[in-house]
N, C-alpha and C positions, 0 to 999 in steps of 0.2 A: 927619182928626182921630184916626186910629188910629196907634199907634206903628209906625214903619217896620219894626221887626223882628217884628211880630205877624202871624200868618197871617190871610189873608182868606178867610172861609167864606161860600159862597152856596148857599142851599137852594132847590130847585125849578126850577133851570135845567138843561136836559139836551139840547137839540138841539146837534149838532156846531157849527153856526155860533155859537150862544150861548156855548158853551164857549170857542171860539177868541177871540171878542170879549171875553169876561170875563177870560180870561188876559191878553189884550193890555192890559187895564185894571188888572191887578194881583191878580186873584182867584187864590187858591192851592188851594182845596178846594171840591168840589161834592158834592151829595147830591140825587138826583132819581130818580123812578120811571119816567121817560120811556122808557128802553130796554126795560123789560119791558111797560110799558103799550102801546107801539106794536106790540110783538111779539104781544100778545094780540089785536091788531086786524089781524094779517097783514102788518105792515110791517117792513122791514129797512132799516137805515142802512148804506150802503157808501161807500167813498171816492169813488165815481162817482155819487153821488146816492142817493135812496131808491127802494126797490122795494116795490110793493104786490103781494105774492105771490098775492092773490086774483084778479088780472087773468088772463084766459084766455090771454094771450100766453105765460104761463109753463107752461102745461099740458104742453108737449113740450120745454121748455128743459132741456137736460142739463148746463148750466153751474152751477157753484156760485154762491152769492149774490155772492161777491167772490173772484175767482181769486187775489188777493194775500193773503187772510186765512188765518190758520193755526188758526182755531177748529175745534172738532169738527164743527160744522155744515158749514162750507165744505169741510173735508177729506173728508167722508163722504157728503154729501147734495146732490142736485141741486135746482134751482129747481122742476122738474117734481114731484119727490117732495114738496117742501114745499107746493106748490100743491095737489096731490092730497090730502095728509093734512089740510091746513087746510080744504079744501072738505068733507071728511068729518067735520070737527069733532074730529079726533084731537088729544089734548093734546100729543103729541110735536112737532107743528108749532109750537105756541106756545113750548114749552120750547126748541126749537132756534133759533127766531127770537130769543128772549130771550138765549140764550147768545151768539149772533152779535152782537147789538146791544151787549151789555155788553163783549164782546171788542173790538168796533170802537172804543168810547169809551176803553177802556184803551189800545189802540194809539194813538189820537189824542192822549191826554194824554202818553203816553210820547214820542211824536214831538215834541210841543210842548216837553217838558222837555229833550230832546236839542237842539232848535233854540235854545232860550234859552241853554243852557249853552255852545253853540258860537258864539253871537252871530249866528245866522242865523234869528231868529224872523220877521222881515219876509219873507224868502224862503219860509219855511214857510207863512205866511199866504197868499201869492200862489199857491203850489202847491196848497194846500188848496182854495181857492176855484176854481181852474182845474179840479181834479178833480171837485169836487162839482157844478160846472155843466156837466160833459161829458155826452155822451149815451151813454157806454159801458154803463152799467147799465140804461138804459131800453130 
C-alpha cells in the first residue's frame, strides 16, 4: 500500500538475522537499541555468532571479538580483557562491546547494500547464515 519510491522504516528490530530478513522484504531503514542493550549485558554480535563475554571460557582468550572487524574494540582489545573488565563492572567493557556491536551492524548493512547493488543479495544471505551458524566464535 506504500508508494514504491517511498523508503520503508522499521523501528525496534535489531538482531542481525532480523535486519537481513527485513531487507529481503524491502525495508530500507532501521532504528533499534539492541546493539547497545546487549553490550550492557556482556554480549557481542559477530559474523560467526554471538559471544557472551561473561563466560569463563574467555578469561584467557587473547583473540579479538571478531578478527575480521576493524572497530576500535577488535583492533585494540582481547576477549580476555573484555571478560576481565566486564566482571569487574568497569564501564569500558560496556562501551567497547557497544562500539563493536554498532560497527558490526554498520558493516552488515554496508555488505547488504553492496550485494543488492551487484545483484548478489541471495548469495550474501546464504553466506551470512553460514557464518552466523558456524562455531568459529564460540
